[in-house]
C-alpha positions as CSV (number, residue, x, y, z in Angstrom):
1,X,12.2,0.0,3.6
2,X,10.8,-3.3,4.9
3,X,8.0,-4.9,2.8
4,X,5.1,-6.5,4.6
5,X,2.9,-9.1,3.1
6,X,2.8,-10.6,-0.4
7,X,2.8,-8.6,-3.6
8,X,-1.0,-9.0,-3.8
9,X,-1.4,-7.9,-0.2
10,X,0.6,-4.8,-1.0
11,X,-1.6,-4.0,-3.9
12,X,0.4,-5.4,-6.8
13,X,-1.9,-8.4,-7.7
14,X,-3.1,-9.8,-11.0
15,X,-4.6,-6.5,-12.2
16,X,-1.3,-4.7,-11.6
17,X,0.8,-7.4,-13.3
18,X,-1.5,-7.5,-16.3
19,X,-1.5,-3.8,-16.9
20,X,2.3,-3.6,-16.5
21,X,2.7,-6.4,-19.0
22,X,0.4,-4.6,-21.4
23,X,2.6,-1.4,-21.1
24,X,5.9,-3.2,-21.2
25,X,6.5,-3.3,-25.0
26,X,5.8,0.5,-25.4
27,X,8.1,1.3,-22.4
28,X,10.9,-0.9,-23.7
29,X,10.7,0.8,-27.1
30,X,11.2,4.2,-25.4
31,X,7.7,5.5,-26.4
32,X,6.4,6.4,-22.9
33,X,7.0,9.4,-20.7
34,X,7.2,9.1,-16.9
35,X,3.9,10.4,-15.4
36,X,5.7,12.0,-12.5
37,X,8.6,13.9,-14.1
38,X,7.5,14.0,-17.7
39,X,10.8,12.8,-19.1
40,X,11.0,9.8,-21.4
41,X,11.6,6.4,-19.9
42,X,14.5,5.0,-21.9
43,X,14.5,1.3,-23.0
44,X,17.0,0.3,-20.3
45,X,15.6,2.4,-17.5
46,X,14.1,0.7,-14.5
47,X,10.4,1.5,-14.3
48,X,7.4,0.9,-12.2
49,X,3.7,1.1,-12.9
50,X,2.9,4.1,-10.8
51,X,-0.3,4.8,-8.9
52,X,-1.7,7.9,-7.2
53,X,-0.3,8.6,-3.8
54,X,-3.5,7.4,-2.2
55,X,-3.3,4.2,-4.3
56,X,-6.8,4.6,-5.7
57,X,-5.8,4.6,-9.4
58,X,-2.9,3.7,-11.7
59,X,-1.3,6.8,-13.3
60,X,1.0,5.0,-15.7
61,X,4.7,4.1,-16.1
62,X,7.2,6.0,-14.1
63,X,10.9,5.9,-13.5
64,X,11.7,3.6,-10.6
65,X,13.8,6.5,-9.1
66,X,10.8,8.9,-9.3
67,X,8.6,6.3,-7.6
68,X,11.1,5.7,-4.8
69,X,11.7,9.5,-4.3
70,X,7.9,10.1,-4.0
71,X,7.7,7.3,-1.4
72,X,10.6,8.8,0.6
73,X,8.9,12.2,0.5
74,X,5.6,10.8,1.8
75,X,7.4,9.0,4.6
76,X,9.3,12.2,5.6
77,X,6.1,14.3,5.5
78,X,4.3,11.7,7.7
79,X,7.1,12.0,10.3
80,X,7.1,15.8,10.4
81,X,5.3,17.2,13.4
82,X,2.3,19.4,12.7
83,X,3.2,23.0,13.4
84,X,1.4,24.4,16.5
85,X,-0.7,27.5,15.9
86,X,-0.4,30.2,18.3
87,X,-3.5,32.0,19.5
88,X,-2.7,35.5,20.5
């Protein structure tokens, strides 16, 4: 997936970096569950600071795989044509 713009332009600016650094010690100790799947994020797991799908709020740490899968699902849904309703 191509990335356009800087990290700040994509919504991962100073606030995002600060919050992620605040959460990092707890995640690296294995104390945090993924907000998407509910499973524990293990100390060596890749993780992201997840946000709501509309990007209006941070939800918390999530497995990187959960984040990527959600992004793929959103992209696929956006490409699906809207079903046409029949009027009988």
